[in-house]
C-alpha positions, 0 to 999 in steps of 0.5 A: 500499500505504501509503494501504491501512495508512493507512486500516486505522489510521483504521479500528481508530482509529474503532472504538477511540474508539466501542467505547473498546478498545485504550485508548491503543493505539490513538492510537500506531497513529493517530500512526504512520500520520500519520507514514507518510503525512507521510513518503510525501508529502515524498518523493513530492514531493522524487523527482518534482523530480529528474531 
């Protein structure tokens, strides 16, 4: 589900760049998406090492 959200944010960011809509809001959403991806990657690594 997190990857779906990240993909949607990426598409919205590209559309925002192409059509110049939403101003700076789309860049904020992109940063939030990247933070979520990084969090998920770190969480996945740490949870895999615990037994």
